[in-house]
CHARMM internal coordinates of N, CA and C (Angstrom, degrees):
IC EDIT
DIST 1 N 1 CA 1.4333
DIST 1 CA 1 C 1.5128
ANGL 1 N 1 CA 1 C 109.13
DIST 1 C 2 N 1.3013
ANGL 1 CA 1 C 2 N 116.74
DIHE 1 N 1 CA 1 C 2 N 161.79
DIST 2 N 2 CA 1.4556
ANGL 1 C 2 N 2 CA 121.08
DIHE 1 CA 1 C 2 N 2 CA 178.61
DIST 2 CA 2 C 1.5152
ANGL 2 N 2 CA 2 C 111.30
DIHE 1 C 2 N 2 CA 2 C -103.01
DIST 2 C 3 N 1.3071
ANGL 2 CA 2 C 3 N 115.97
DIHE 2 N 2 CA 2 C 3 N 137.47
DIST 3 N 3 CA 1.4647
ANGL 2 C 3 N 3 CA 120.99
DIHE 2 CA 2 C 3 N 3 CA 176.93
DIST 3 CA 3 C 1.5263
ANGL 3 N 3 CA 3 C 108.62
DIHE 2 C 3 N 3 CA 3 C -64.20
DIST 3 C 4 N 1.3398
ANGL 3 CA 3 C 4 N 118.35
DIHE 3 N 3 CA 3 C 4 N 132.56
DIST 4 N 4 CA 1.4657
ANGL 3 C 4 N 4 CA 120.15
DIHE 3 CA 3 C 4 N 4 CA 179.69
DIST 4 CA 4 C 1.5311
ANGL 4 N 4 CA 4 C 113.19
DIHE 3 C 4 N 4 CA 4 C -70.21
DIST 4 C 5 N 1.3231
ANGL 4 CA 4 C 5 N 118.05
DIHE 4 N 4 CA 4 C 5 N -10.96
DIST 5 N 5 CA 1.4650
ANGL 4 C 5 N 5 CA 121.61
DIHE 4 CA 4 C 5 N 5 CA -179.05
DIST 5 CA 5 C 1.5262
ANGL 5 N 5 CA 5 C 112.26
DIHE 4 C 5 N 5 CA 5 C -98.64
DIST 5 C 6 N 1.3428
ANGL 5 CA 5 C 6 N 116.70
DIHE 5 N 5 CA 5 C 6 N -55.32
DIST 6 N 6 CA 1.4622
ANGL 5 C 6 N 6 CA 119.53
DIHE 5 CA 5 C 6 N 6 CA -174.54
DIST 6 CA 6 C 1.5235
ANGL 6 N 6 CA 6 C 113.18
DIHE 5 C 6 N 6 CA 6 C -102.24
DIST 6 C 7 N 1.3427
ANGL 6 CA 6 C 7 N 117.92
DIHE 6 N 6 CA 6 C 7 N -13.35
DIST 7 N 7 CA 1.4537
ANGL 6 C 7 N 7 CA 121.55
DIHE 6 CA 6 C 7 N 7 CA 177.30
DIST 7 CA 7 C 1.5147
ANGL 7 N 7 CA 7 C 115.21
DIHE 6 C 7 N 7 CA 7 C 82.34
DIST 7 C 8 N 1.3202
ANGL 7 CA 7 C 8 N 117.76
DIHE 7 N 7 CA 7 C 8 N -5.20
DIST 8 N 8 CA 1.4583
ANGL 7 C 8 N 8 CA 120.75
DIHE 7 CA 7 C 8 N 8 CA 179.51
DIST 8 CA 8 C 1.5290
ANGL 8 N 8 CA 8 C 110.33
DIHE 7 C 8 N 8 CA 8 C -67.43
DIST 8 C 9 N 1.3189
ANGL 8 CA 8 C 9 N 115.63
DIHE 8 N 8 CA 8 C 9 N 144.92
DIST 9 N 9 CA 1.4578
ANGL 8 C 9 N 9 CA 121.10
DIHE 8 CA 8 C 9 N 9 CA 175.93
DIST 9 CA 9 C 1.5240
ANGL 9 N 9 CA 9 C 108.30
DIHE 8 C 9 N 9 CA 9 C -78.67
DIST 9 C 10 N 1.3286
ANGL 9 CA 9 C 10 N 115.65
DIHE 9 N 9 CA 9 C 10 N 126.86
DIST 10 N 10 CA 1.4594
ANGL 9 C 10 N 10 CA 121.04
DIHE 9 CA 9 C 10 N 10 CA 179.81
DIST 10 CA 10 C 1.5233
ANGL 10 N 10 CA 10 C 108.93
DIHE 9 C 10 N 10 CA 10 C -130.24
DIST 10 C 11 N 1.3240
ANGL 10 CA 10 C 11 N 115.77
DIHE 10 N 10 CA 10 C 11 N 158.05
DIST 11 N 11 CA 1.4603
ANGL 10 C 11 N 11 CA 121.26
DIHE 10 CA 10 C 11 N 11 CA 176.97
DIST 11 CA 11 C 1.5191
ANGL 11 N 11 CA 11 C 108.69
DIHE 10 C 11 N 11 CA 11 C -104.61
DIST 11 C 12 N 1.3269
ANGL 11 CA 11 C 12 N 114.85
DIHE 11 N 11 CA 11 C 12 N 134.21
DIST 12 N 12 CA 1.4595
ANGL 11 C 12 N 12 CA 121.22
DIHE 11 CA 11 C 12 N 12 CA 179.96
DIST 12 CA 12 C 1.5200
ANGL 12 N 12 CA 12 C 107.74
DIHE 11 C 12 N 12 CA 12 C -134.14
DIST 12 C 13 N 1.3221
ANGL 12 CA 12 C 13 N 116.58
DIHE 12 N 12 CA 12 C 13 N 131.72
DIST 13 N 13 CA 1.4598
ANGL 12 C 13 N 13 CA 120.74
DIHE 12 CA 12 C 13 N 13 CA 175.91
DIST 13 CA 13 C 1.5200
ANGL 13 N 13 CA 13 C 108.89
DIHE 12 C 13 N 13 CA 13 C -88.63
DIST 13 C 14 N 1.3239
ANGL 13 CA 13 C 14 N 115.90
DIHE 13 N 13 CA 13 C 14 N 125.86
DIST 14 N 14 CA 1.4626
ANGL 13 C 14 N 14 CA 121.89
DIHE 13 CA 13 C 14 N 14 CA 179.60
DIST 14 CA 14 C 1.5201
ANGL 14 N 14 CA 14 C 108.20
DIHE 13 C 14 N 14 CA 14 C -110.87
DIST 14 C 15 N 1.3100
ANGL 14 CA 14 C 15 N 116.87
DIHE 14 N 14 CA 14 C 15 N 125.94
DIST 15 N 15 CA 1.4587
ANGL 14 C 15 N 15 CA 122.39
DIHE 14 CA 14 C 15 N 15 CA 177.69
DIST 15 CA 15 C 1.5249
ANGL 15 N 15 CA 15 C 108.23
DIHE 14 C 15 N 15 CA 15 C -86.15
DIST 15 C 16 N 1.3235
ANGL 15 CA 15 C 16 N 116.97
DIHE 15 N 15 CA 15 C 16 N 119.37
DIST 16 N 16 CA 1.4676
ANGL 15 C 16 N 16 CA 120.93
DIHE 15 CA 15 C 16 N 16 CA -176.85
DIST 16 CA 16 C 1.5265
ANGL 16 N 16 CA 16 C 112.66
DIHE 15 C 16 N 16 CA 16 C -66.88
DIST 16 C 17 N 1.3152
ANGL 16 CA 16 C 17 N 118.36
DIHE 16 N 16 CA 16 C 17 N -10.50
DIST 17 N 17 CA 1.4687
ANGL 16 C 17 N 17 CA 120.42
DIHE 16 CA 16 C 17 N 17 CA 176.48
DIST 17 CA 17 C 1.5268
ANGL 17 N 17 CA 17 C 111.36
DIHE 16 C 17 N 17 CA 17 C -85.15
DIST 17 C 18 N 1.3275
ANGL 17 CA 17 C 18 N 116.91
DIHE 17 N 17 CA 17 C 18 N -1.58
DIST 18 N 18 CA 1.4687
ANGL 17 C 18 N 18 CA 121.63
DIHE 17 CA 17 C 18 N 18 CA 179.60
DIST 18 CA 18 C 1.5252
ANGL 18 N 18 CA 18 C 112.39
DIHE 17 C 18 N 18 CA 18 C -88.54
DIST 18 C 19 N 1.3243
ANGL 18 CA 18 C 19 N 117.94
DIHE 18 N 18 CA 18 C 19 N 29.22
DIST 19 N 19 CA 1.4586
ANGL 18 C 19 N 19 CA 122.19
DIHE 18 CA 18 C 19 N 19 CA -178.25
DIST 19 CA 19 C 1.5307
ANGL 19 N 19 CA 19 C 109.74
DIHE 18 C 19 N 19 CA 19 C -58.14
DIST 19 C 20 N 1.3335
ANGL 19 CA 19 C 20 N 114.94
DIHE 19 N 19 CA 19 C 20 N 137.46
DIST 20 N 20 CA 1.4617
ANGL 19 C 20 N 20 CA 123.31
DIHE 19 CA 19 C 20 N 20 CA -179.60
DIST 20 CA 20 C 1.5267
ANGL 20 N 20 CA 20 C 112.58
DIHE 19 C 20 N 20 CA 20 C 60.40
DIST 20 C 21 N 1.3228
ANGL 20 CA 20 C 21 N 115.68
DIHE 20 N 20 CA 20 C 21 N 31.51
DIST 21 N 21 CA 1.4551
ANGL 20 C 21 N 21 CA 121.23
DIHE 20 CA 20 C 21 N 21 CA 176.93
DIST 21 CA 21 C 1.5212
ANGL 21 N 21 CA 21 C 109.86
DIHE 20 C 21 N 21 CA 21 C -115.62
DIST 21 C 22 N 1.2889
ANGL 21 CA 21 C 22 N 116.08
DIHE 21 N 21 CA 21 C 22 N 150.06
DIST 22 N 22 CA 1.4584
ANGL 21 C 22 N 22 CA 122.13
DIHE 21 CA 21 C 22 N 22 CA 175.22
DIST 22 CA 22 C 1.5201
ANGL 22 N 22 CA 22 C 107.43
DIHE 21 C 22 N 22 CA 22 C -121.54
DIST 22 C 23 N 1.3256
ANGL 22 CA 22 C 23 N 116.29
DIHE 22 N 22 CA 22 C 23 N 134.59
DIST 23 N 23 CA 1.4515
ANGL 22 C 23 N 23 CA 118.54
DIHE 22 CA 22 C 23 N 23 CA 176.50
DIST 23 CA 23 C 1.5176
ANGL 23 N 23 CA 23 C 110.48
DIHE 22 C 23 N 23 CA 23 C -146.85
DIST 23 C 24 N 1.3248
ANGL 23 CA 23 C 24 N 115.95
DIHE 23 N 23 CA 23 C 24 N 165.94
DIST 24 N 24 CA 1.4605
ANGL 23 C 24 N 24 CA 122.65
DIHE 23 CA 23 C 24 N 24 CA -176.80
DIST 24 CA 24 C 1.5195
ANGL 24 N 24 CA 24 C 108.84
DIHE 23 C 24 N 24 CA 24 C -119.72
DIST 24 C 25 N 1.3264
ANGL 24 CA 24 C 25 N 115.36
DIHE 24 N 24 CA 24 C 25 N 134.47
DIST 25 N 25 CA 1.4593
ANGL 24 C 25 N 25 CA 121.44
DIHE 24 CA 24 C 25 N 25 CA 175.75
DIST 25 CA 25 C 1.5206
ANGL 25 N 25 CA 25 C 107.59
DIHE 24 C 25 N 25 CA 25 C -136.26
DIST 25 C 26 N 1.3198
ANGL 25 CA 25 C 26 N 117.23
DIHE 25 N 25 CA 25 C 26 N 137.46
DIST 26 N 26 CA 1.4590
ANGL 25 C 26 N 26 CA 120.84
DIHE 25 CA 25 C 26 N 26 CA -179.91
DIST 26 CA 26 C 1.5229
ANGL 26 N 26 CA 26 C 111.07
DIHE 25 C 26 N 26 CA 26 C -75.12
DIST 26 C 27 N 1.3350
ANGL 26 CA 26 C 27 N 115.87
DIHE 26 N 26 CA 26 C 27 N 142.63
DIST 27 N 27 CA 1.4617
ANGL 26 C 27 N 27 CA 121.90
DIHE 26 CA 26 C 27 N 27 CA 174.79
DIST 27 CA 27 C 1.5269
ANGL 27 N 27 CA 27 C 108.08
DIHE 26 C 27 N 27 CA 27 C -62.33
DIST 27 C 28 N 1.3314
ANGL 27 CA 27 C 28 N 117.19
DIHE 27 N 27 CA 27 C 28 N 136.72
DIST 28 N 28 CA 1.4552
ANGL 27 C 28 N 28 CA 121.53
DIHE 27 CA 27 C 28 N 28 CA -179.14
DIST 28 CA 28 C 1.5210
ANGL 28 N 28 CA 28 C 112.13
DIHE 27 C 28 N 28 CA 28 C -73.02
DIST 28 C 29 N 1.3399
ANGL 28 CA 28 C 29 N 117.36
DIHE 28 N 28 CA 28 C 29 N -13.85
DIST 29 N 29 CA 1.4614
ANGL 28 C 29 N 29 CA 121.29
DIHE 28 CA 28 C 29 N 29 CA -177.48
DIST 29 CA 29 C 1.5301
ANGL 29 N 29 CA 29 C 111.27
DIHE 28 C 29 N 29 CA 29 C -101.25
DIST 29 C 30 N 1.3524
ANGL 29 CA 29 C 30 N 117.56
DIHE 29 N 29 CA 29 C 30 N -55.69
DIST 30 N 30 CA 1.4695
ANGL 29 C 30 N 30 CA 120.46
DIHE 29 CA 29 C 30 N 30 CA -174.97
DIST 30 CA 30 C 1.5291
ANGL 30 N 30 CA 30 C 113.26
DIHE 29 C 30 N 30 CA 30 C -101.62
DIST 30 C 31 N 1.3276
ANGL 30 CA 30 C 31 N 117.36
DIHE 30 N 30 CA 30 C 31 N -6.70
DIST 31 N 31 CA 1.4732
ANGL 30 C 31 N 31 CA 124.02
DIHE 30 CA 30 C 31 N 31 CA 176.60
DIST 31 CA 31 C 1.5290
ANGL 31 N 31 CA 31 C 114.40
DIHE 30 C 31 N 31 CA 31 C 67.90
DIST 31 C 32 N 1.3247
ANGL 31 CA 31 C 32 N 118.55
DIHE 31 N 31 CA 31 C 32 N 11.82
DIST 32 N 32 CA 1.4685
ANGL 31 C 32 N 32 CA 119.80
DIHE 31 CA 31 C 32 N 32 CA 176.70
DIST 32 CA 32 C 1.5320
ANGL 32 N 32 CA 32 C 109.21
DIHE 31 C 32 N 32 CA 32 C -81.49
DIST 32 C 33 N 1.3332
ANGL 32 CA 32 C 33 N 117.54
DIHE 32 N 32 CA 32 C 33 N 150.75
DIST 33 N 33 CA 1.4669
ANGL 32 C 33 N 33 CA 120.78
DIHE 32 CA 32 C 33 N 33 CA -177.04
DIST 33 CA 33 C 1.5300
ANGL 33 N 33 CA 33 C 112.14
DIHE 32 C 33 N 33 CA 33 C -75.59
DIST 33 C 34 N 1.3324
ANGL 33 CA 33 C 34 N 115.72
DIHE 33 N 33 CA 33 C 34 N 131.23
DIST 34 N 34 CA 1.4640
ANGL 33 C 34 N 34 CA 122.08
DIHE 33 CA 33 C 34 N 34 CA 177.64
DIST 34 CA 34 C 1.5227
ANGL 34 N 34 CA 34 C 107.37
DIHE 33 C 34 N 34 CA 34 C -111.31
DIST 34 C 35 N 1.3282
ANGL 34 CA 34 C 35 N 116.72
DIHE 34 N 34 CA 34 C 35 N 128.23
DIST 35 N 35 CA 1.4662
ANGL 34 C 35 N 35 CA 122.47
DIHE 34 CA 34 C 35 N 35 CA 177.59
DIST 35 CA 35 C 1.5175
ANGL 35 N 35 CA 35 C 109.46
DIHE 34 C 35 N 35 CA 35 C -90.66
DIST 35 C 36 N 1.3194
ANGL 35 CA 35 C 36 N 116.39
DIHE 35 N 35 CA 35 C 36 N 129.42
DIST 36 N 36 CA 1.4550
ANGL 35 C 36 N 36 CA 122.82
DIHE 35 CA 35 C 36 N 36 CA 177.63
DIST 36 CA 36 C 1.5227
ANGL 36 N 36 CA 36 C 108.76
DIHE 35 C 36 N 36 CA 36 C -115.98
DIST 36 C 37 N 1.3201
ANGL 36 CA 36 C 37 N 116.62
DIHE 36 N 36 CA 36 C 37 N 134.37
DIST 37 N 37 CA 1.4555
ANGL 36 C 37 N 37 CA 122.11
DIHE 36 CA 36 C 37 N 37 CA 174.59
DIST 37 CA 37 C 1.5213
ANGL 37 N 37 CA 37 C 107.42
DIHE 36 C 37 N 37 CA 37 C -124.28
DIST 37 C 38 N 1.3361
ANGL 37 CA 37 C 38 N 116.33
DIHE 37 N 37 CA 37 C 38 N 113.89
DIST 38 N 38 CA 1.4619
ANGL 37 C 38 N 38 CA 122.49
DIHE 37 CA 37 C 38 N 38 CA -178.77
DIST 38 CA 38 C 1.5178
ANGL 38 N 38 CA 38 C 107.70
DIHE 37 C 38 N 38 CA 38 C -97.64
DIST 38 C 39 N 1.3407
ANGL 38 CA 38 C 39 N 116.56
DIHE 38 N 38 CA 38 C 39 N 126.60
DIST 39 N 39 CA 1.4659
ANGL 38 C 39 N 39 CA 120.07
DIHE 38 CA 38 C 39 N 39 CA -179.77
DIST 39 CA 39 C 1.5210
ANGL 39 N 39 CA 39 C 110.01
DIHE 38 C 39 N 39 CA 39 C -139.60
DIST 39 C 40 N 1.3181
ANGL 39 CA 39 C 40 N 114.92
DIHE 39 N 39 CA 39 C 40 N 165.24
DIST 40 N 40 CA 1.4634
ANGL 39 C 40 N 40 CA 121.91
DIHE 39 CA 39 C 40 N 40 CA -179.78
DIST 40 CA 40 C 1.5226
ANGL 40 N 40 CA 40 C 108.64
DIHE 39 C 40 N 40 CA 40 C -127.95
DIST 40 C 41 N 1.3303
ANGL 40 CA 40 C 41 N 116.23
DIHE 40 N 40 CA 40 C 41 N 132.73
DIST 41 N 41 CA 1.4618
ANGL 40 C 41 N 41 CA 120.90
DIHE 40 CA 40 C 41 N 41 CA 179.11
DIST 41 CA 41 C 1.5245
ANGL 41 N 41 CA 41 C 109.86
DIHE 40 C 41 N 41 CA 41 C -80.23
DIST 41 C 42 N 1.3206
ANGL 41 CA 41 C 42 N 115.86
DIHE 41 N 41 CA 41 C 42 N 172.54
DIST 42 N 42 CA 1.4702
ANGL 41 C 42 N 42 CA 121.32
DIHE 41 CA 41 C 42 N 42 CA 179.94
DIST 42 CA 42 C 1.5273
ANGL 42 N 42 CA 42 C 112.30
DIHE 41 C 42 N 42 CA 42 C -60.03
DIST 42 C 43 N 1.3420
ANGL 42 CA 42 C 43 N 116.93
DIHE 42 N 42 CA 42 C 43 N -29.77
DIST 43 N 43 CA 1.4655
ANGL 42 C 43 N 43 CA 120.01
DIHE 42 CA 42 C 43 N 43 CA -179.17
DIST 43 CA 43 C 1.5305
ANGL 43 N 43 CA 43 C 112.65
DIHE 42 C 43 N 43 CA 43 C -89.27
DIST 43 C 44 N 1.3399
ANGL 43 CA 43 C 44 N 117.43
DIHE 43 N 43 CA 43 C 44 N 7.35
DIST 44 N 44 CA 1.4564
ANGL 43 C 44 N 44 CA 121.45
DIHE 43 CA 43 C 44 N 44 CA 174.79
DIST 44 CA 44 C 1.5183
ANGL 44 N 44 CA 44 C 115.54
DIHE 43 C 44 N 44 CA 44 C 91.23
DIST 44 C 45 N 1.3236
ANGL 44 CA 44 C 45 N 117.56
DIHE 44 N 44 CA 44 C 45 N 3.99
DIST 45 N 45 CA 1.4609
ANGL 44 C 45 N 45 CA 120.68
DIHE 44 CA 44 C 45 N 45 CA -179.94
DIST 45 CA 45 C 1.5298
ANGL 45 N 45 CA 45 C 110.00
DIHE 44 C 45 N 45 CA 45 C -79.72
DIST 45 C 46 N 1.3246
ANGL 45 CA 45 C 46 N 115.94
DIHE 45 N 45 CA 45 C 46 N 128.98
DIST 46 N 46 CA 1.4605
ANGL 45 C 46 N 46 CA 121.55
DIHE 45 CA 45 C 46 N 46 CA -179.96
DIST 46 CA 46 C 1.5235
ANGL 46 N 46 CA 46 C 109.00
DIHE 45 C 46 N 46 CA 46 C -89.82
DIST 46 C 47 N 1.3344
ANGL 46 CA 46 C 47 N 116.09
DIHE 46 N 46 CA 46 C 47 N 135.21
DIST 47 N 47 CA 1.4631
ANGL 46 C 47 N 47 CA 120.32
DIHE 46 CA 46 C 47 N 47 CA 177.18
DIST 47 CA 47 C 1.5248
ANGL 47 N 47 CA 47 C 109.15
DIHE 46 C 47 N 47 CA 47 C -131.64
DIST 47 C 48 N 1.3283
ANGL 47 CA 47 C 48 N 114.46
DIHE 47 N 47 CA 47 C 48 N 154.39
DIST 48 N 48 CA 1.4602
ANGL 47 C 48 N 48 CA 121.19
DIHE 47 CA 47 C 48 N 48 CA 178.72
DIST 48 CA 48 C 1.5187
ANGL 48 N 48 CA 48 C 107.70
DIHE 47 C 48 N 48 CA 48 C -126.02
DIST 48 C 49 N 1.3173
ANGL 48 CA 48 C 49 N 116.59
DIHE 48 N 48 CA 48 C 49 N 121.49
DIST 49 N 49 CA 1.4629
ANGL 48 C 49 N 49 CA 121.91
DIHE 48 CA 48 C 49 N 49 CA 175.00
DIST 49 CA 49 C 1.5165
ANGL 49 N 49 CA 49 C 107.84
DIHE 48 C 49 N 49 CA 49 C -100.84
DIST 49 C 50 N 1.3288
ANGL 49 CA 49 C 50 N 115.25
DIHE 49 N 49 CA 49 C 50 N 135.86
DIST 50 N 50 CA 1.4576
ANGL 49 C 50 N 50 CA 121.77
DIHE 49 CA 49 C 50 N 50 CA -177.64
DIST 50 CA 50 C 1.5156
ANGL 50 N 50 CA 50 C 108.46
DIHE 49 C 50 N 50 CA 50 C -120.85
DIST 50 C 51 N 1.3208
ANGL 50 CA 50 C 51 N 115.69
DIHE 50 N 50 CA 50 C 51 N 132.34
DIST 51 N 51 CA 1.4616
ANGL 50 C 51 N 51 CA 120.03
DIHE 50 CA 50 C 51 N 51 CA 176.41
DIST 51 CA 51 C 1.5068
ANGL 51 N 51 CA 51 C 110.61
DIHE 50 C 51 N 51 CA 51 C -153.96
END
COOR INIT
IC SEED 1 N 1 CA 1 C
IC BUILD
C-alpha cells in the first residue's frame, strides 16, 4: 500500500480478526501516523480503509 503522506510503498500486516477495528501505525518511511479501519461487507469480503 502507499502511505497517504509520503506516497512510499510500505508493507503492513493486517490481522483478519480485527474486523470493525480502527488502529494507527506509523509509516516506516516518514514516521507519520496512518489510520487503518478494517471492515467486513455483508458478503464476507474484508476491506481496509487508510487515511
